[in-house]
Steps between C-alpha positions, in 0.01 A plus 500: 500500500133520581558507874748785463252702295216427744706589807620821330141585417395447863782726617394769253138474616604532865713804417205633297309588817738791541539590134252401227775496240617167637160347427539609143845342490351176640239490228766566237720217635208258493401604150852458366536163671170372364571639153864401451641306795265207524581357154873510559474310829261234368643147476607410148397134525134560429202559721538873463258746349555404137572131530294232335262280696748213485785720617743337257623813319605832657316813391829652384552238230135509396509877446828464310349230279188711436715798396716279280196345327339840446822635350528199270139549391565862414817408308313238297227752426760759391669249266165397352373856445829651380690236300716749308633670811557165664709371209700822492572477871609135466730591211659781700543275798673225300746739329 
């Protein structure tokens, strides 16, 4: 995917000598690729931007686990700080 984006950018730059709007399009293509496209084309086996130094766990699972742990922490805090609402919700769920 990266070679397609780079070759398209080169073509837009070459066309930009006649019309400056193509240069703007080339910059936009590069920005969008660097912002959104690079993460999707990264290998999922590790060694990418967010992988650990050992490379044993993909960044996707790590971010999922972090979100899951943060959600569990907030749920525990809610149950601790609002015991009456928690009991009511559990009663409604069981009925």
